[in-house]
C-alpha positions in Angstrom: 8.8 53.6 -5.9 10.5 50.4 -6.4 9.9 47.5 -3.8 13.0 46.6 -1.3 15.4 44.7 -2.8 14.6 41.6 -0.8 10.6 41.6 -1.8 11.9 42.2 -5.6 10.9 38.6 -7.0 8.1 38.5 -4.8 6.8 42.4 -6.0 7.3 40.6 -9.5 4.6 38.0 -8.2 2.4 40.4 -6.4 2.7 38.7 -3.5 4.4 41.5 -1.9 2.3 44.6 -1.2 5.4 46.6 -1.0 4.8 47.1 2.5 7.0 46.3 5.3 4.9 44.1 6.6 4.5 42.0 3.5 8.4 41.7 3.2 9.1 40.6 7.3 6.4 37.8 6.4 8.2 36.8 3.7 11.5 37.0 5.6 9.9 35.2 8.7 8.8 32.2 5.8 12.4 31.7 4.6 13.6 32.0 7.9 11.2 29.0 9.2 12.3 27.2 6.5 15.7 27.6 6.7 15.8 26.4 10.2 13.6 23.5 9.9 16.2 22.1 7.2 19.1 22.8 9.7 17.2 21.0 12.3 16.3 18.1 10.4 20.2 17.7 9.2 20.8 17.9 12.7 18.7 15.5 13.5 20.0 13.5 10.7 23.3 13.8 11.9 23.0 13.2 15.7 21.0 9.7 14.8 24.2 8.4 12.5 26.3 9.0 15.5 27.0 5.4 17.8 24.8 5.4 21.0 27.4 6.4 23.3 28.6 10.0 21.3 24.6 10.0 21.4 24.9 10.1 25.0 28.0 12.1 25.2 25.9 14.7 23.1 22.7 14.7 25.6 25.1 15.7 28.4 26.7 18.7 26.3 23.7 20.0 25.8 22.6 19.5 29.5 25.9 21.8 29.6 28.0 19.4 31.7 31.5 19.6 32.5 33.6 16.4 31.5 34.2 15.1 34.7 30.3 15.1 35.3 29.4 13.4 32.3 32.2 10.9 32.8 30.8 10.0 36.3 27.0 10.0 34.2 28.3 7.5 32.2 31.0 6.1 34.4 33.7 6.5 32.1 37.2 8.1 32.5 37.6 11.9 32.1 39.8 11.2 29.1 37.1 8.7 27.6 35.0 11.7 27.7 36.9 14.3 26.5 38.0 12.0 22.9 34.0 11.4 22.8 33.2 15.4 23.5 36.1 15.9 20.1 34.8 13.4 18.6 30.8 14.4 18.4 32.2 17.8 18.0 33.9 17.0 14.3 31.4 14.6 13.4 28.8 17.3 13.6 30.8 20.2 12.2 31.6 22.3 15.2 34.3 24.0 16.9 33.0 24.5 20.3 30.7 23.1 22.8 28.9 27.1 22.5 28.7 26.3 19.2 27.0 23.4 19.3 24.3 24.2 21.7 23.7 27.0 19.2 23.0 25.2 16.8 21.0 23.3 19.0 18.8 26.0 20.0 18.4 27.2 16.2 21.1 30.2 16.8 23.4 29.3 14.4 24.1 27.0 11.3 23.9 23.3 11.9 27.5 23.0 11.2 30.5 24.5 9.5 30.7 21.8 6.4 28.1 23.5 4.0 27.3 21.0 1.2 29.5 17.7 3.0 28.5 15.1 5.4 30.5 15.0 8.4 32.6 12.7 6.9 34.0 15.2 4.2 32.0 13.7 1.6 29.1 15.7 -0.4 26.5 15.5 1.3 23.0 16.1 1.7 21.3 19.8 0.2 20.5 22.4 3.1 23.8 22.1 5.0 24.2 25.6 6.7 27.7 27.8 5.0 30.4 27.9 7.1 30.9 30.9 8.7 33.6 33.2 8.2 36.2 33.4 10.6 38.2 36.3 11.7 
């Protein structure tokens, strides 16, 4: 019996005993590495944001509405709306939900695989875009 397709490279090196446990451990470790790279990239992009946009990003992660963000930061709701759009654009997300999911490690770090937020080729490790239906 040949090893499962996902274990074929590991089986060739005899590091996978062809047991589900061995394959699961490899898959888990790969997922942990992928998440670590994605989290590092998110943090890098967040650190590149101007301080005011970092404040808005923090408020978004707290789940605040535009009105509450405006009150907390002492700016108008219209300015908050613009800042929220800018944060989402720079981090490569289309919604607050997508941004929060990425921050929690449940989604890719952005739609622009292989590109920085400005659209230029960027560092490796940026997740691939998710297909849209």
